[in-house]
Every structure is written in structure tokens, then in C-alpha cells.
N, C-alpha and C positions, 0 to 999 in steps of 0.2 A: 503494499499499500503505500510504504514510504517513496518506493523509488519510481510509484506512477504519479506523486505527485497532489495524492490527496490529503485531507487531514483525516488524524484519529486519533484517538483516544482509548491507552493500551484497557483503564478497564470495558467500556464500551466491547474493543474486538473483545476480550476474554468472555463478556456474555453472550455474543455470539457465538462464540468458539463454544459452549458448554452446552448451549443450544441447538447447537450441529449436533452434539455430543462426539464431540473430538477431541477429549479431555479422557480417551482412556488410560488406566493406567497399566504401564509395560509387565506384561507376565513378564516375572522372575525365573530363572530356571533352577529346578528342582533340586536339591541339593541332597543326595544321594549317600547313608552313612560310609562310611570305611569300609572298603571289602579287602577279605583276607583272601590272599591267596590259598587253594582248598587242592591237596593232590590229587590228580587222575589218576586212580587206581582201577585194574579189574573187578570186576564186582563176583563173589562167588556163588553170591542168591542174586535169585528172580526175586521181583519186585524192590529189592535194595534200594537202587539210584535210579530215575530215570531223566534223560536230556530232552531238553525241551530246546526250539530254534523256530523264528519265521524267516520263509525265502519271500520272493517279492519278483512274479512277473510279468508279462503282457500278452495278451491276445491280438490276432490282427485289430486295425483303428487303434493301435496303441492303445486298449482298454487293460487296467491293470488287474490285478490277483494277486494272493496271496496265499503261502501256504502256511499253516502250523504244524510242525513233523515232531513224533513224540517216540522217542523208542528204547528200548530196557538195555542198560546199559552191562548187564550179565551177557543175556545172548545175543545182542545186540538188534532185537527181532526191532521190527517197524511196527508200531504198536497204534498208530493213529498217522493220515495226513490228512488235515482238514483244509478244505480249500474253497474261496470265494472272496469278493470283491472288499469285502472289512469282514475283520477280524479282530471282534472287541475283548477286554478282560473276563466279560460273560459267558463269551462264545468259548472261551479258551477254557473257561469252568466246564459249560456243559459236556464238552469232549472229553474234558476229562474222566468227569464222571459217568462218563458211558462206559469211557476205556476201564474205569475200576468196580463196572459191574460183572465185567467177565474178567478180568483178570486177577484182580484185588488193590490193596491199596498201597502205594510205595512209599517206604522210611523217607525217602526224601528227592526231592526233583532238582537239580540242576538245572539254570535259566542266567541269560544276560540281565541287564537293566531295562529294558525295555518298559515301558510303559505300563503295559498289559501286564509284564510280571511286578511289577512296584506298584501296582494299583491296589488299594484298598480291599477292596473285595478280593482278589486274587488272592491277597494277605489273611485276609478274615475265613475264607476257603482252606486253606490248608491248615490254619490255628484248627479252624474245626473240626478238619479228617485227622489232626495230630501228624501232618507232614512238613517235615523241615524245608526250609526253601535257602536254597546252596546257590548266593550272587559270586558269580565270576567278577572278578576285577575288570571295568568299565578298560574298553581297546584290549583286550586280551583274551581273545576270539579260542586261542589255543588251550587254555584252559575249560575249554567244553570241546575238546576234539573228537570226540567219537560222535557226537550230533554234527558237525562243521564235515567229518568224512562222510557221513549218511549223508546231508546238506551235497557235497560234491559228487555221490554217484546219482542221487534222483538227479537232478541238473545235467549231468551229463547225458543218462540215462532216458530221459523223458523232458523234461523244458527247454534245454537246449536242441534237441531231435527233432520236437516235431510243430508245427504251426499250428496255432491252436483260432479255434471256429468261436469256441461258445465255452462254459464253464464245465459241463456234462462231457463233452471229450475231454476237458483234464483228469475230471474223476474218473474216467476211465478206463484211459491209458495210464493215473497213478493206481488204480484198484490191481489193473492188471501187472503191472510192474512190481507192487509190494508180495502178491500171490508168490512172484517169480524170485524176489528176496529173499524171502524169508522160508519158502518150501526148495528153493533151485539151489542158488546162489553161495556156494562153501566160502566159509573163511579166514585165513590162514590165521589167524585169532583166534578161533576158535576149534583150532584141529583140525582144519578146512574140512568142516561138519556143516551143515547150514544152520540159521538161528532154530529152525524149526527143531532139528536134526537135537541140537546142544539142550535145548529146554526137554526133551524127551528123555533125554540121555538123565540131566538131573532131577525129574522127576523121579525115574526110575530109582536110581539112587539115594532116593531121599526116602523112596516105598523100605528098599530094602533092606535100610537102616533102621526105619520104624521097626520094620519087622523084628532086628536082629534085636533092639530093644525089649 
């Protein structure tokens, strides 16, 4: 206004500024608690620790979608890949509740510091279920190495391998890949067994131990 040569009064300008609702408070960045480095160890029990993470890709027309990936650290089994254009913390909770109904409740979940995992809804849900949340240190994705490796395999085999036209296609191809990953693809870290074979061996050993006791 000064440069245009108009007379102005800062009080009047500020009143107009407020009437136009331009005086919005700046949204401060949420301060995270100090995260302690946790060792990435091979688990010997299923449902001891689950690793979780998000991925992003796009369909034709540059329509974005996200995936929410969950694996068991012990068997490396893909427990779920939830796919949609938006995945809130409430959607994450519903997905985990669905997994828990069929596999049981994990002791710990390993996650990054994304807003879905640091939300009050997610923290209260975990507390109610008796699940410990193990946050990795910011900027240290290698601390969530199991899910990072899983994400790379999923991207190479599905996300980077196809052109997607709709979510149905993404979900169908993903489900087919999960079946192959869990039942047909051996893992060197599992003694060249598939996640399903590794899980069955653990269950068989547990049953044998229980009978012996």
C-alpha cells in the first residue's frame, strides 16, 4: 500500500487483515520425544515383533495411492498390505485389529515417526491392547531393516513392474504377490524356507515341546 502511494493506518489494515482471517497461527512442528536406538534382532517367536511402514505410488493420471505394509519379524510373513488413496491412523488401527483376529496380538510393533504412528489414537490403541511401540530414530530407516527390505521386494515385483489403472488392479496384483511371497519364495535368512514353512516348523516344534512337558 505504501509503494502504491495510498494513505494507510496500521490499525485499520490489521482490522481488515483479521476480518479476512489472514491472522492464522503458524503451525509449529510437533516435538518428538528422544528415540533410543533399538537393536534389530532376529526373533525366535512369532507375534513377538511386527514391523510396519507406508509406501507411496501412483496410478495412470498421476493419481496417488498409499500402501500400509505389516510383517512378522520372526517368520517374515507378510501379514497385510492395505491399499487406498488415504490411510489414516484409524484405518491403520482397523487393519491391525483384523490381523490380530486371525494371528493373535504382537508384543511389540516397530514403526517410524510418521503422524499415523505418533497420533493419540494409535498410542491409546496400543496401550489398550498391551502392545509396546518401538519407534526408530528419525532419519534412520535402517533401524527398521526387515520392513525396508520387504518394501524393496514389493516395489520391484509389483509397484515398479506394472502400470496401474485403478485400486482394484493394485489390490489384486498385490494379493497374488503376497501369496507367492508367503508360500513359494524361500528366504536365505530362514534357512531357505518360505515364511509359511518357517511358521509351520515353529508351530510343530512348540507342539512337540508342549507334549514333552
